[in-house]
C-alpha positions as CSV (number, residue, x, y, z in Angstrom):
1,X,123.2,111.0,46.3
2,X,126.5,111.8,44.8
3,X,125.0,111.4,41.3
4,X,122.3,113.9,42.1
5,X,124.9,116.5,43.3
6,X,127.0,116.0,40.2
7,X,123.9,116.4,37.9
8,X,122.9,119.6,39.7
9,X,126.5,120.9,39.5
10,X,126.6,120.1,35.8
11,X,123.3,121.9,35.3
12,X,124.5,125.0,37.2
13,X,127.8,125.1,35.1
14,X,126.0,124.7,31.8
15,X,123.4,127.3,32.8
16,X,126.1,129.8,33.7
17,X,128.0,129.1,30.5
18,X,124.9,129.5,28.4
19,X,124.2,132.9,30.0
20,X,127.9,133.9,29.5
21,X,127.8,132.9,25.9
22,X,124.6,134.7,25.3
23,X,126.0,137.8,26.9
24,X,129.2,137.6,24.8
25,X,127.1,137.5,21.6
26,X,125.5,140.8,22.6
27,X,128.9,142.3,23.4
28,X,130.3,141.1,20.1
29,X,127.3,142.7,18.3
30,X,127.8,146.0,20.1
31,X,131.5,146.0,19.2
32,X,130.7,145.3,15.6
33,X,128.2,148.1,15.4
34,X,130.6,150.6,17.1
35,X,133.4,149.5,14.7
36,X,131.2,150.0,11.6
37,X,129.9,153.4,12.9
38,X,133.5,154.5,13.7
39,X,134.7,153.5,10.2
40,X,131.7,155.1,8.5
41,X,132.1,158.4,10.4
42,X,135.9,158.6,10.2
43,X,136.5,156.7,6.9
44,X,134.0,158.7,4.8
45,X,134.9,162.1,6.4
46,X,137.7,162.7,4.0
47,X,140.5,162.8,6.6
48,X,142.8,159.9,7.3
49,X,145.0,159.1,10.3
50,X,147.9,161.2,8.8
């Protein structure tokens, strides 16, 4: 019985971690796109940070 509970707990933890990692990949992709767009719009505009 204890082994069954441990296996189910492990499956729950790994499932949650897999969802979190998948979500973090999408967040990283969004940050990358926003960073590139920000650089393109500000960097190629002719004005710097000065």
